[in-house]
N, C-alpha and C positions, 0 to 999 in steps of 0.2 A: 396467594397461589404459590409463590416461590418457596415459602416455608413448607407447605404441604408436599410439594414435589421433592424437596430436599429430604424430608422425613421418609417419604416413600422409598427413596433410593438409598436410605440408610447413611446419608452423608450429614456432615455438620458444616458450620461456617468456615472452619479451618480447612476443610477439604470439599469445596463446592463443586457442583457439577459443571462441566465445561462443554462447549460446542466442540466435540471431539474431532469431527471432520475438518472444521475450519482451522482448528489449531494445527492439525496435521498438514493441511495445505499450506498454511503460512510458514510452518517450520521448514518444510521441504523447499518451498519456493525461495525462501530467504537464502538457503544454502546454495541453490542453483545460481542465484544472482551473484553471490560472492565468487563462486567458482567460474562463472562466466567472465567476470571482470579480471580474475586472475589469468584466465586463458587468453583473453582478448588484449589485455594491456601489458603483456610481457614486462621485462625481457626473460624472466625465469621460465615462463611457458615456452618461449622460443628455444631456449637451451634444453629444456626437458622434453621437447616434442618428439625426438627420436625414440624415446621410451614408450610413448603411448600416443602416436599421432592421431589415431581415430578418436580417442577420448578428448584430447585437447581441441581438435577440430570441431567436434560436436559441441563441446562446452562454449567455444568461441562463437559458433554460428547459431546454435539452437537453444542453449540454456537461457538466453535472454527472454525467450517466450514465457518464462515463468512469471514475468510481470503481468501477464494476463490473469494469473491466479489472483494477484493482489487487486486487480481491477474488478474482477467479478465478485470476489469476497468483499471488497469495499462497497460495491453496490448493494449486496445482500445485507451488510451491517448498517449501511445508511438507512435502508428501508426499516430495519429493526429499530433504529434509533428515532427516526423522524415520523414514521407512521406505522407503529408495530401492529395495529389492528387493520391496516389498509385504508384508513380514512385520512384524507388530507386536512388536518386541523391545526396547522402551525400558525401561531399568532404573531410571532416576532422573528421574521426571517433574518433581519440584520443582526439581531443579538445572537441568533443561532450560528450564523456565518462567522461572526466575530469570535465566538467561543471555539469554533473549529480552527480559526487562524491562530488564536492564542495557544491552542494545544499543539499545533504543528510547528510554528515558527521558532519559539525560543530554543528548543533542543536542536532544531535545524540550523540555526545561526551559530550555536556553540560548535556543532559539527563542522560548519563551514570555516570557523576560525581554526579548528584543529587541522582541517584540510590545507589551509593557507600555510600553517606552520610545517605540516608534513611536506608540502611542495618545496618550501625553503630548505628543509633538511635534505630531502632527496636530491635537490639540485646541486648539492655539494658533492654528491657521490656518483651521479650519472647524468647523462643528457638523454632525454626521452620525451616523446610527444605527449605522454600522459601527465607531465609536470606542468602545472598552470603557472602563468606569470603572476607576479604580485598584483593583487587587485587594487583598483583605485576606489575612491569613496562612492562614486556612482554605481560601480559594479556591485559593491557591498549592499548599497541601498536597493538595487534591483533585486538582489537575492532576498533581502529582508521583506520586500513586498511580493515575493514569489513571481516576479515579472522578468527574470533574467532571460528566459527563452523568447518571450514576446518582444522584448526590447533589443534582442540580438547580442546579449552579452554571453561570453564564454562561461559555462558552468564551472564552479570552483571544485566540484566533486562529481564523479560519475553517480548517476541516480538523483541528482538534485532536481532534474526535470520532473521526476515523478511526483515529488512533493508539491510542486506547483500545479501539476495536472490534477492531483487528488483534491487540492483545494478548489480549483475551478469546478470540477465535477460536483463536489459537495455543494458549492454555492448555487450552481445551476439547479440542482435537485431541490434545495431548500426554497428557492424562489418559485420553482414550479409547483411545489406542494402548497405554498402559500397562495399562489394565484388560483389553483384549482379549488382550494378551500373557500376562497372569496367569491368566485363566479358561479360555482355549482350549487344546486340545491341538494337537499339530503339524499334524494333518490339517485342523483347523477354523480355524487361525490365518489361513490365506490368504483365507478367505471371511467370517469374522466381522467383520473391520474394514470391508470394503466394504459389508456388510449394515448395519452401524451407521451408516456415512456416509449410505447411501441413506435410512435411517429419519430421520436428522437433516435431510436435504434435504427429504423429504416433509413433515415437521413444520414446517419453515421456510416452504416455498413455499405450503403449503396453509392454514397458520394464522398463524404469527408475522409473516411478511412482509406480510400483508394488514391488519395492525393497527399503525398508526404509533406507538401507545403503547409498542411494544417496540423502538423504534429506538435506544435507548441500550444494548441488550443483544445479545449474540452471536447468539441464535436468529433474530433478524430478518434477519441477513445470512448465516446459515450455508448457505442454499441455494446462493448464488453461490460461496462458499468451498468447499463440498463438491463442486461441479461441477469445480472445479480439481483437487481431490484425485483424483476419479475419472478425470479426463483423464490424470493421471500414471499411474495404475494401468493404465488401458486401453491406453495407448500403449507399454507395456513390450514391446520386441521379443522378449523371451524367452518371452512367454506364447503359448499356442496360439491359433490364429485363433478358435476357438469361444469361448475364455475372453475374449479381447479384445472379441468381438462382444457377449457377454453384459454386460460392463462398459459398453460403449458404450450398450447398451439401458438400463442403469441411469442413464445420463446423460440420454438422450432421453425415455424414457417418463414419469417423474414430472414432468419440466420441461414437456413438452408438455401433459400433463394439467392442470398448474397454470395454464398459459397459456390453455387452453380454458376453465377455470373462471373465471379472472380475469386477463385479459390485462394484463401490466405490461411496458412497454418495457424497463425496466431488467433484467428477467429474460430477455427475449428477447435482449438484448445479452450477458448473462452466458452464455446457452446458445451463442450464436455464438462467443464467445471460447473457451469450453470445447471446442467442436468444432475450432476452429483449433489449439488446443494438442494435442488428440488426434492431429491429422494431422501437425502440423509442430513441436510444442513441444519435442521432444527434438533436433531438427536443430541442429547446430552449424555455425557459419560463421566464416571468417576476418574479422578487423577491419583488414586491411591497407589497404584502400582508404579514400579520404577520406570517402566517404559512410558506410561502416560505422563509421569512427572517430567521426564525428559522432553517429551513433545510439547507439553504445556509450557515448560520453561523456555524452549526455543521459540515458541510462538509469542510468548510474552515479550521477549527481547527483540523480536524480529524488526521492529521499526528502528530501534537503536542500532542493531547490526547493519541494517540498510543504510543508516546515516554515517556510521563510523568506519565501516569496513574498508572503504577505498583509501583513506589516509593510511590505515595500517598496511594494506597491501602495497601501497606506493613506497612506504619507508622500507618494508622488508625486501621488496624488489631492488631498491637502490642499494641496500646493505649487501645483499647477495651479489649484485652486479659488481660492487666495488671490492668486497672483502673475500668473496668465495670464488674458487675457480669455476669456469664455465663448463662444468662437467655435468652431464644430464642427471645422474643420480643425486648429486648434491643440490642441483637447482630444483629437482622434484621435491627434495626435502624442504627446500625453501618455500615451495608452494604450500606444503602441508603446514609449515610454521605460520605462513600468512593466513591460511584458513583458520587454524586454531587460534591465532592471535586476534583475528577478527571477531570470533565468537567470545573470547575472553574480554576484549575491549567493549563489545556490545553489552555484555552482562554488567561490566563496570559502569558504562555510560548510562544504562538503564537505572541503576541504583543511585548513581551520583548526580545525574543530570535530568533524565527524562522523568523519573518518578518524583523527585523533589520539586521540580518545576511544575509538574502536573498538580501536585498537592497545593503548592503555593497559589497557583492561578485559580484552583477550584475554591479555595477558602477566601481569596481576596474579595469577591462580591459579597459573601456573607459578612465579612468583617466591615466592609463599607456600609452595608445595610445596618449593622449593629451600631456603628459609630454615629450614623445619621439619626437613628432612633434615639440614641442617648442625648444628642444635641437638640432634638426636637425639630429637625429639619427634614424636608421630604427627601427620600432616597432616589 
């Protein structure tokens, strides 16, 4: 099917069709997260604030809501990955969860080591709350297990919490898909999983997401993640119109009820993104134009930018605090340098760390299987 679609669109393997809206959302959200941390974690933003107080205040207070884009898109893509046709038929949940862990953690830990080095360098040039103390072995181990928030350790980098939450959410959905596939008959499978997702959304939006004490755990964020899952299911063109309408209602009704009960801008943003994905999330577009190539490139490196931008911003902040006069225009230039440096570092990190590690980890199981076959032993 993929080959036929590619031919119909006049594309080739060197220029494949992409999920245009998803790439755009990821690209924009990643920039907002970088700018939020630049505005929130000064001191450059503090010095530059007289030039653009409204912009810096908005970035510091509201740009962080862009994380809702990643949560909803993450749910949409996990549904595409684990149950593309909407049927829960996952046979090996532990192996699936392990592959997710292996994909996330190696580049994450490399970024944490960079963050430790950046904090040590920044500490020589300035004193600031954003600089982390040197970690001990247990703190590093907690990060490696993605348990730093749960165990009460300080994060070594801004955004480290999200990687842990992403893994928790993925694991919850993988186990849920497996359970639904095991306990439901063929007729019930198509509806048990959406019903369980809706139950999780309701529990999250009506209880867990209203209590910040849960913000180190998956239930706090499951509402937004689940909306992305339902957006994938509801947008399936093979479904009957009535079925899609019912699934859309599952997106709208509990979320609107939760907003009436307790309005949260982050949930309103998540609902908006879910509706956009329902309407346009499956649409594919060419990346042949310069504009599309830029968006595709920014989306591709978004995880690397997310991982590496804070160490870059920290070092640039420290350098400008130590070596550059505290003049608003000069410090604003420093913010632009940090932003551009974050993108450049993200692109390098993607090519040097994320991409090679991903290839290595994807080929390792095949190599192990081949060697076992050659030895005549069970794999």
